[in-house]
C-alpha positions in Angstrom: 20.0 18.5 2.8 23.3 16.7 3.1 26.7 18.1 4.2 28.5 15.8 1.7 30.2 17.9 -1.0 30.1 16.6 -4.5 33.8 16.2 -5.6 33.0 17.8 -8.9 31.9 21.1 -7.3 33.3 23.5 -4.7 30.8 25.2 -2.3 31.6 28.9 -1.9 29.8 32.1 -0.8 29.8 35.1 -3.1 28.8 38.5 -1.9 28.2 41.7 -3.8 28.0 45.2 -2.5 28.4 48.9 -3.4 25.7 48.5 -6.0 27.0 45.4 -7.7 24.1 43.4 -6.2 21.8 45.1 -8.8 23.5 43.1 -11.5 22.8 39.8 -9.6 19.1 39.9 -9.1 19.4 42.5 -6.3 20.7 39.7 -4.1 23.8 40.4 -2.0 24.7 36.9 -1.0 24.8 33.8 -3.2 25.7 30.2 -2.2 27.4 28.8 -5.3 28.4 25.3 -6.2 31.3 26.1 -8.5 32.6 23.4 -10.8 35.9 22.2 -9.3 37.8 22.4 -12.5 37.6 24.8 -15.5 36.9 23.9 -19.1 40.6 22.8 -19.5 40.6 20.6 -16.4 42.6 23.0 -14.2 41.5 23.8 -10.6 38.8 26.5 -10.5 40.3 30.0 -10.0 38.9 33.5 -9.3 39.3 34.1 -13.1 37.1 31.1 -13.8 34.6 32.2 -11.1 34.2 35.6 -12.7 33.4 34.1 -16.0 31.0 31.6 -14.3 29.2 34.4 -12.5 28.7 36.4 -15.7 27.3 33.4 -17.5 25.3 31.7 -14.8 24.4 34.2 -12.0 24.2 37.7 -13.6 20.7 38.7 -14.4 21.5 42.2 -15.8 22.7 42.3 -19.5 25.2 45.1 -18.6 28.2 42.7 -18.1 30.6 45.6 -18.7 29.6 47.1 -15.3 31.4 44.0 -13.8 34.0 42.9 -16.3 36.0 44.8 -18.9 38.2 42.9 -21.4 37.5 39.6 -19.5 38.9 41.1 -16.2 37.2 42.6 -13.2 36.5 46.2 -14.0 38.8 48.8 -12.4 37.1 50.2 -9.3 35.8 46.9 -8.0 37.6 45.5 -4.9 37.8 41.8 -4.5 38.2 40.2 -1.1 39.0 36.5 -0.6 38.1 35.4 3.0 38.4 39.1 4.0 41.9 39.5 2.4 42.6 41.7 -0.6 42.9 39.4 -3.6 46.2 41.1 -4.5 47.7 39.2 -1.6 46.2 36.0 -2.8 47.3 36.0 -6.4 44.3 37.8 -7.9 42.6 35.9 -10.8 45.1 33.0 -10.4 43.9 32.2 -6.8 42.6 28.6 -6.7 39.2 28.5 -5.1 39.0 26.4 -1.9 35.8 24.9 -0.4 33.8 27.3 1.7 35.8 30.4 0.5 33.9 33.7 0.8 34.5 36.0 -2.2 33.3 39.6 -1.9 33.0 42.0 -4.8 32.7 45.7 -3.8 32.2 48.5 -6.2 33.8 51.8 -5.3 32.2 53.5 -8.2 28.7 54.0 -6.7 29.1 57.8 -7.0 28.1 58.3 -3.4 
């Protein structure tokens, strides 16, 4: 396996917890090679990542448990490299190589 990164993709790690992992094949951590640009040629953002995850990684048909009206469902915390995504620009944040994106559901009912 090579450490050379394809310029058309961005290697990132995506983690799910608080019950969200059940939507993603009961797997907490995913290594993702995200396309570097969205469908309109703009740099990949968290908003693009969310759509990408729903279309390519989500195994459960209940997409509404993760997104609502094309945005992350209320009650799901998003951390970008251990920082609250609100500090990073939320869905507009441009994904960087080797970012770690964590989605945590606070709605587990525990």
